[in-house]
C-alpha positions as CSV (number, residue, x, y, z in Angstrom):
1,M,0.0,0.0,0.0
2,V,1.3,3.5,-0.9
3,L,0.4,6.4,1.3
4,L,0.6,9.5,-0.9
5,D,1.7,12.9,0.7
6,A,2.5,11.2,4.0
7,Q,5.9,12.8,4.1
8,P,7.2,15.9,2.2
9,G,9.0,14.7,-0.9
10,S,11.5,16.3,-3.3
11,I,9.3,15.5,-6.3
12,S,5.6,15.0,-6.8
13,W,3.9,11.7,-7.4
14,A,3.1,12.5,-11.0
15,W,6.7,13.5,-11.6
16,F,7.9,10.2,-10.1
17,Q,5.5,8.2,-12.3
18,G,6.8,10.1,-15.3
19,H,10.3,9.1,-14.4
20,Q,9.3,5.4,-14.0
21,Q,7.5,5.5,-17.4
22,R,10.6,7.0,-19.1
23,L,12.9,4.4,-17.5
24,D,10.5,1.6,-18.6
25,D,10.4,3.0,-22.1
26,H,14.2,3.0,-22.3
27,R,14.5,-0.7,-21.7
28,T,16.5,-2.7,-24.3
29,W,14.8,-6.1,-24.0
30,H,11.5,-6.8,-25.7
31,P,12.1,-4.1,-28.4
32,E,8.6,-4.7,-29.8
33,E,7.2,-3.2,-26.6
34,H,9.7,-0.4,-25.8
35,R,11.2,2.3,-27.9
36,G,14.6,2.3,-26.2
37,A,16.7,5.3,-25.3
38,V,17.6,8.0,-27.8
39,R,21.0,7.3,-29.3
40,D,23.4,9.1,-31.7
41,G,22.9,8.4,-35.4
42,T,21.3,9.7,-38.5
43,A,18.1,7.6,-38.2
44,L,15.6,10.1,-36.7
45,L,12.9,7.5,-36.2
46,Q,15.1,5.1,-34.3
47,G,12.8,3.1,-31.9
48,L,9.6,4.5,-33.5
49,V,9.3,2.5,-36.7
50,R,7.0,-0.6,-36.8
51,W,6.4,-3.1,-39.6
52,G,2.9,-2.9,-41.0
53,R,2.4,-6.7,-41.2
54,W,3.5,-8.0,-37.9
55,G,3.6,-4.8,-35.8
56,R,7.2,-5.4,-34.6
57,R,9.6,-2.6,-34.1
58,M,12.1,-2.3,-36.9
59,S,15.8,-2.0,-36.1
60,V,18.3,0.5,-37.6
61,R,21.2,-0.6,-39.8
62,S,23.7,2.2,-40.5
63,P,25.9,1.8,-43.6
64,R,29.6,2.5,-43.7
65,N,29.2,6.0,-45.0
66,R,26.7,6.7,-42.1
67,H,24.6,9.0,-44.3
68,T,21.6,6.9,-45.3
69,P,20.2,4.6,-42.6
70,T,18.1,1.6,-43.3
71,Y,15.0,0.5,-41.3
72,E,14.7,-3.3,-41.3
73,C,12.7,-6.0,-39.7
74,N,15.3,-8.8,-39.1
75,H,13.5,-10.7,-36.3
76,A,12.9,-13.8,-38.5
77,H,16.4,-13.6,-39.9
78,T,18.0,-13.3,-36.4
79,H,15.9,-15.9,-34.6
80,H,14.9,-18.4,-37.3
81,A,17.6,-17.9,-40.0
82,A,14.9,-16.8,-42.5
83,R,14.9,-14.0,-45.0
84,T,14.8,-10.4,-43.8
85,C,11.1,-9.4,-43.7
86,Q,11.5,-5.8,-44.9
87,A,14.3,-3.3,-45.4
88,L,13.7,0.4,-46.4
89,H,16.0,3.3,-46.9
90,G,15.3,5.9,-44.2
91,D,16.2,9.1,-45.9
92,R,12.9,9.8,-47.6
93,I,10.9,8.5,-44.7
94,D,12.7,10.8,-42.2
95,V,12.2,13.8,-44.4
96,A,8.4,13.0,-44.8
97,V,7.9,12.6,-41.1
98,T,9.9,15.7,-40.2
99,Q,7.9,17.8,-42.7
100,Q,4.6,16.6,-41.2
101,C,5.8,17.4,-37.7
102,L,7.0,20.9,-38.6
103,E,3.7,21.6,-40.4
104,A,1.8,20.4,-37.4
105,I,3.4,22.9,-35.1
106,Q,3.1,25.9,-37.4
107,P,1.7,29.0,-35.7
108,A,-1.7,28.7,-37.5
109,H,-2.0,25.0,-36.7
110,L,-0.8,25.6,-33.2
111,E,-3.5,28.2,-32.6
112,V,-6.2,25.7,-33.8
113,S,-4.7,23.0,-31.5
114,L,-4.7,25.3,-28.5
115,A,-8.3,26.3,-29.1
116,T,-9.2,22.6,-29.5
117,L,-7.4,21.9,-26.3
118,A,-9.4,24.5,-24.5
119,Q,-12.6,23.0,-25.8
120,L,-11.6,19.5,-24.7
121,E,-10.7,20.8,-21.2
122,A,-14.1,22.5,-21.0
123,R,-15.8,19.3,-22.1
124,A,-13.8,17.2,-19.7
125,R,-14.9,19.5,-16.8
126,Q,-18.5,19.1,-17.9
127,V,-18.2,15.3,-18.0
128,E,-16.6,15.3,-14.6
129,R,-19.3,17.5,-13.2
130,Q,-22.0,15.3,-14.6
131,G,-20.4,12.3,-13.0
132,Q,-20.3,14.0,-9.7
133,L,-24.0,14.9,-9.9
134,R,-24.9,11.4,-10.8
135,L,-23.0,10.1,-7.9
136,E,-24.6,12.6,-5.5
137,R,-28.0,11.7,-6.8
138,A,-27.4,8.0,-6.3
139,Q,-26.1,8.5,-2.8
140,Y,-29.2,10.6,-1.9
141,E,-31.5,7.8,-3.2
142,A,-29.5,5.2,-1.3
143,D,-29.8,7.2,1.9
144,A,-33.5,7.6,1.3
145,A,-33.9,3.9,0.8
146,R,-31.9,3.2,4.0
147,R,-34.2,5.5,6.0
148,R,-37.3,3.9,4.6
149,F,-36.0,0.5,5.5
150,G,-35.1,1.7,9.0
151,A,-38.6,3.2,9.6
152,V,-40.6,0.0,8.7
153,E,-42.1,-2.1,11.5
154,P,-40.5,-5.5,12.1
155,E,-43.8,-7.2,11.8
156,N,-44.2,-6.1,8.1
157,R,-41.8,-8.7,6.8
158,L,-42.9,-8.4,3.2
159,V,-42.6,-4.6,3.1
160,A,-39.2,-4.8,4.9
161,R,-37.9,-7.4,2.4
162,S,-39.0,-5.2,-0.5
163,L,-37.4,-2.1,1.0
164,E,-34.2,-4.0,1.8
165,H,-34.0,-5.2,-1.8
166,D,-34.5,-1.6,-3.0
167,W,-31.8,-0.4,-0.7
168,N,-29.4,-3.0,-1.9
169,E,-30.0,-2.0,-5.5
170,K,-29.5,1.7,-4.8
171,W,-26.3,1.0,-2.9
172,A,-25.0,-1.2,-5.7
173,E,-25.6,1.7,-8.1
174,V,-23.6,4.0,-5.8
175,E,-20.7,1.5,-5.8
176,R,-20.8,1.2,-9.5
177,L,-20.6,4.9,-10.0
178,E,-17.8,5.2,-7.5
179,H,-15.8,2.5,-9.3
180,E,-16.5,4.2,-12.6
181,A,-15.2,7.5,-11.3
182,A,-12.1,5.9,-9.8
183,T,-11.2,4.0,-13.0
184,R,-12.0,6.9,-15.4
185,P,-8.9,8.4,-16.9
186,Q,-8.4,11.8,-15.4
187,P,-7.9,14.6,-18.0
188,V,-5.0,17.0,-17.6
189,L,-6.7,20.2,-16.6
190,G,-5.2,23.6,-15.9
191,G,-5.4,25.4,-19.2
192,I,-2.9,27.5,-21.0
193,G,-2.6,31.2,-20.1
194,P,-2.1,34.1,-22.5
195,E,1.6,34.3,-21.7
196,Q,2.2,30.6,-22.3
197,R,0.2,30.8,-25.5
198,A,2.3,33.6,-26.8
199,R,5.5,31.8,-25.9
200,L,4.4,28.6,-27.7
201,V,3.5,30.6,-30.8
202,A,6.9,32.3,-30.8
203,L,8.6,29.0,-30.4
204,A,6.7,27.5,-33.3
205,Q,7.9,30.4,-35.5
206,D,11.6,29.7,-34.6
207,L,11.4,25.9,-34.6
208,P,12.1,25.3,-38.3
209,A,15.2,27.4,-38.1
210,V,16.4,25.7,-34.9
211,W,15.7,22.3,-36.5
212,A,17.8,23.0,-39.6
213,A,20.6,24.7,-37.6
214,P,24.0,22.9,-37.8
215,T,24.3,23.2,-34.0
216,T,21.2,21.1,-33.4
217,T,22.1,17.5,-32.9
218,N,20.3,14.4,-34.1
219,T,19.7,13.4,-30.5
220,A,17.7,16.7,-29.9
221,R,15.7,16.1,-33.1
222,K,14.8,12.6,-32.0
223,Q,13.7,13.8,-28.6
224,L,11.4,16.4,-30.3
225,L,9.9,13.8,-32.6
226,R,9.2,11.5,-29.6
227,C,7.3,14.3,-27.9
228,L,5.0,14.5,-31.0
229,I,4.9,10.9,-32.3
230,K,4.2,7.6,-30.7
231,D,5.2,5.4,-33.6
232,V,5.4,5.2,-37.4
233,T,4.1,2.1,-39.3
234,L,5.8,1.2,-42.6
235,T,4.4,-1.2,-45.2
236,K,6.3,-1.8,-48.4
237,R,4.1,-2.1,-51.5
238,Q,5.0,-2.7,-55.1
239,T,5.8,0.9,-56.1
240,T,5.1,2.8,-52.9
241,V,5.7,2.7,-49.1
242,H,2.6,3.2,-47.0
243,L,3.4,5.4,-44.0
244,A,1.1,5.7,-41.0
245,M,2.0,8.2,-38.2
246,R,0.4,7.9,-34.8
247,W,0.6,11.1,-32.9
248,Q,0.7,11.4,-29.1
249,T,-3.0,12.4,-29.3
250,E,-3.8,9.0,-30.9
251,A,-4.6,10.8,-34.2
252,W,-3.3,9.2,-37.4
253,T,-1.7,10.6,-40.5
254,T,-1.2,8.4,-43.6
255,L,1.2,9.0,-46.5
256,E,2.1,7.2,-49.7
257,L,5.8,7.6,-50.6
258,A,7.2,6.5,-53.9
259,R,9.9,3.8,-53.6
260,P,13.3,4.8,-55.1
261,A,14.1,3.2,-58.4
262,R,16.4,0.2,-58.4
263,P,20.0,0.6,-59.7
264,C,19.1,-1.6,-62.7
265,H,16.2,0.8,-63.6
266,A,18.6,3.8,-63.4
267,R,20.7,2.2,-66.2
268,R,17.7,1.5,-68.4
269,T,16.7,3.8,-71.2
270,A,13.1,5.2,-70.9
271,P,10.5,3.3,-73.0
272,A,9.5,6.5,-74.8
273,I,13.1,7.0,-76.1
274,I,13.1,3.4,-77.3
275,E,9.8,3.9,-79.2
276,R,11.2,7.1,-80.7
277,I,14.3,5.3,-82.0
278,R,12.2,2.4,-83.3
279,A,10.0,4.9,-85.2
280,L,13.0,6.7,-86.8
281,A,15.1,3.6,-87.5
282,P,13.9,2.7,-91.0
283,T,15.1,6.0,-92.7
284,P,17.7,8.2,-90.9
285,T,21.2,7.2,-89.9
286,D,22.2,6.7,-86.3
287,R,23.9,10.0,-86.3
288,Q,20.8,11.8,-87.6
289,I,18.6,9.9,-85.0
290,A,20.9,11.1,-82.2
291,A,20.6,14.7,-83.5
292,L,16.8,14.4,-83.5
293,L,16.8,13.0,-80.0
294,K,18.9,15.9,-78.8
295,Q,16.5,18.4,-80.4
296,D,13.6,16.6,-78.6
297,G,15.5,16.9,-75.3
298,A,15.6,13.2,-74.8
299,I,18.1,12.1,-72.1
300,P,19.3,8.4,-72.1
301,A,20.0,6.5,-69.0
302,Q,22.4,8.0,-66.4
303,G,22.1,11.4,-67.9
304,A,24.5,10.9,-70.8
305,Q,24.2,12.7,-74.2
306,C,22.7,11.0,-77.2
307,S,25.3,9.7,-79.6
308,A,25.4,7.6,-82.7
309,S,27.0,4.7,-80.9
310,K,24.3,4.8,-78.1
311,V,21.6,4.9,-80.7
312,K,23.1,1.9,-82.5
313,R,23.3,-0.2,-79.4
314,R,19.7,0.5,-78.6
315,R,18.5,0.1,-82.1
């Protein structure tokens, strides 16, 4: 049993619970349940990314150049010697999530969020007041039933039995409402004053510059993202990556990101250029076809210039 406020403490109970939750979230075992501590590295979503099929947290694999991290689900490969379930380059994913976060805390969006927060607080106070009134009404009816049962004559057994049954029902309703009030999640009330609102809006105006500043570390960026986002679910599809962001408010934002082209596709000439060469092949020479392609602005694979030898190989 814990006796709250029995002795003066250095921190409050809510602060202590916040520390315990942070320590539990930083655990390194059972990674599918905990995000882990923020570490150095270029992967901004380290500990936040989940795989869309199994829901497991994806690990981070940093290449030798340490510029483009990779999010991968290697649980089956590590524990069962199977193929890696999914591996995705993290550069585009990090940029998309960062853009969504910076847009979400723009001054205009922040003003709307603060107004919505004030409405939610007013509604929470109203719901709390309604619950108190229901409990007071149930307690009054239970007390009235108890007084009626106490005033009945012992000889009137049938009447006493009926009043006792009514008293038990009223008391059960009181206990149900008390249990409901005790287990109901308590909203964080207190509101935001005008000075705090002005400071938040000013911070939102400076945040993009602070984010892009060279003095801002990746660790600080990760901590900011964790304040806004609970997790990010990635699902690889044939040509796109489905990205679902879950905010701390339990709201969802979904995006479709185009998958980067494979290296073999980067070396392949576009089908439109091949069709153009096929249409011009019967009459002009290779040198003339190359000149016509230059006039059309056609660029072969890897950004090279059209030449007679390239046209000949493709023809």
